[in-house]
C-alpha positions in Angstrom: 126.9 75.7 125.5 129.4 78.0 127.1 131.5 79.8 124.6 130.0 77.9 121.6 128.3 80.2 119.2 125.3 78.8 117.3 125.6 79.3 113.6 122.6 78.6 111.4 123.8 75.5 109.5 122.1 76.2 106.1 124.0 79.1 104.6 122.2 78.8 101.3 118.9 79.8 103.0 120.4 82.9 104.6 121.4 84.2 101.2 118.5 83.1 99.1 116.3 85.4 97.2 114.0 85.9 100.1 116.5 88.0 102.0 116.1 91.1 99.8 112.4 90.6 99.9 112.5 90.4 103.7 114.6 93.6 103.9 112.1 95.5 101.7 109.1 94.2 103.7 110.8 95.3 106.9 111.4 98.8 105.4 107.7 98.9 104.5 106.7 97.9 108.0 109.0 100.5 109.5 107.4 103.2 107.4 104.0 101.9 108.4 105.0 102.2 112.0 105.7 105.9 111.5 102.3 106.4 109.8 100.6 104.6 112.8 102.6 106.6 115.4 102.1 110.0 113.8 98.4 109.6 112.9 97.5 108.2 116.3 99.4 111.1 117.9 96.8 113.4 116.4 94.1 111.8 118.7 96.1 113.2 121.7 96.4 116.8 120.5 93.3 118.8 121.4 93.2 120.7 118.1 93.3 117.4 116.0 91.6 114.8 118.2 88.6 114.9 115.9 90.3 115.6 112.6 88.0 114.5 109.8 89.4 111.4 108.0 91.5 110.1 110.8 89.0 107.5 112.1 88.2 106.4 108.6 91.9 106.1 107.7 92.5 104.1 110.8 89.9 101.5 109.9 92.2 100.6 107.0 95.5 101.4 108.6 95.1 98.7 111.2 94.5 95.8 108.8 97.2 97.2 106.4 99.6 97.0 109.4 98.5 93.4 110.2 99.2 92.3 106.6 102.6 93.9 106.6 103.5 92.2 109.9 102.4 88.9 108.4 104.5 89.4 105.2 107.6 90.1 107.3 107.0 86.9 109.4 106.4 84.9 106.3 109.5 86.2 104.5 111.6 85.6 107.7 110.5 82.0 107.7 111.4 81.6 104.0 114.8 83.1 104.6 115.3 80.7 107.5 114.8 77.8 105.1 111.1 76.8 105.5 109.7 75.9 102.1 106.0 75.3 102.5 104.1 76.7 99.6 101.4 77.8 102.1 103.9 80.3 103.5 104.5 81.8 100.0 100.7 81.9 99.5 100.3 83.7 102.8 103.0 86.3 101.9 101.3 86.9 98.5 97.8 87.2 99.9 99.1 89.7 102.5 100.9 91.8 100.0 97.7 92.0 98.0 95.6 92.8 101.1 98.0 95.5 102.2 97.8 97.1 98.8 94.0 97.2 99.0 94.1 98.7 102.4 96.8 101.2 101.4 94.4 102.8 98.8 91.9 103.6 101.6 94.7 104.9 103.9 95.8 107.3 101.2 92.2 108.5 100.7 91.9 109.1 104.4 95.1 111.0 104.6 93.9 113.2 101.8 90.7 114.0 103.7 92.8 114.7 106.8 95.0 117.1 104.8 92.0 118.9 103.3 90.4 119.4 106.8 93.6 120.3 108.7 94.4 123.8 109.6 97.6 125.3 108.0 99.6 124.7 111.2 99.1 120.9 111.0 99.2 120.4 107.2 103.0 119.9 107.2 102.6 117.2 109.8 99.9 115.5 107.7 102.1 115.7 104.6 104.9 114.0 106.6 102.5 111.2 107.4 101.7 111.0 103.7 105.4 110.8 102.9 105.8 107.9 105.2 102.8 106.2 103.7 104.4 106.6 100.3 107.6 105.0 101.6 105.5 102.1 103.0 103.9 101.5 99.7 107.0 101.9 97.6 108.9 99.3 99.6 106.0 96.9 99.4 105.9 97.4 95.6 109.6 96.7 95.4 109.2 93.5 97.4 106.3 92.5 95.2 108.5 93.0 92.1 111.2 90.9 93.6 108.7 88.1 94.4 107.5 88.2 90.8 111.1 88.2 89.5 111.6 84.9 91.4 108.9 83.5 89.2 106.1 83.7 91.7 103.0 85.3 90.2 100.9 87.6 92.4 98.0 87.9 90.0 95.8 85.0 91.2 95.7 82.6 94.1 96.2 79.6 91.8 99.2 81.1 90.2 100.7 81.6 93.6 101.4 77.9 93.7 104.2 78.2 91.2 107.5 77.1 92.5 109.9 79.7 93.7 
């Protein structure tokens, strides 16, 4: 196909309502990657390798990250024009699951901050800031999904058309 550029033929799907949702979910995932990187870094610093709360926080951070990755993949597929209701249900379930895990991540970060020495507290607070960004972007995406007429309250309501 020398010199011929492939252009996605369905313009309407590239500018549909899922695009803004995808962007917000990508922002949430980016912030989550910062939380993962920074909190894992603590394992490799002698003074913080056993910081109380970090292990517990990671037991929830890992599934929270998985659910964010899945929401991004689902939204990307919807932006690209796939329309299966099961993709929407997957996105909704993973938003809900990420929210549940985020609560425990926040709790773990609070424990970490309480047990960190004064030198490391600003670093823990930076991790908390990134976690807040991850959650805020996820909430904004959730609000846009709901604004499209898709309910996130129950699994059965997730079958509403979008």
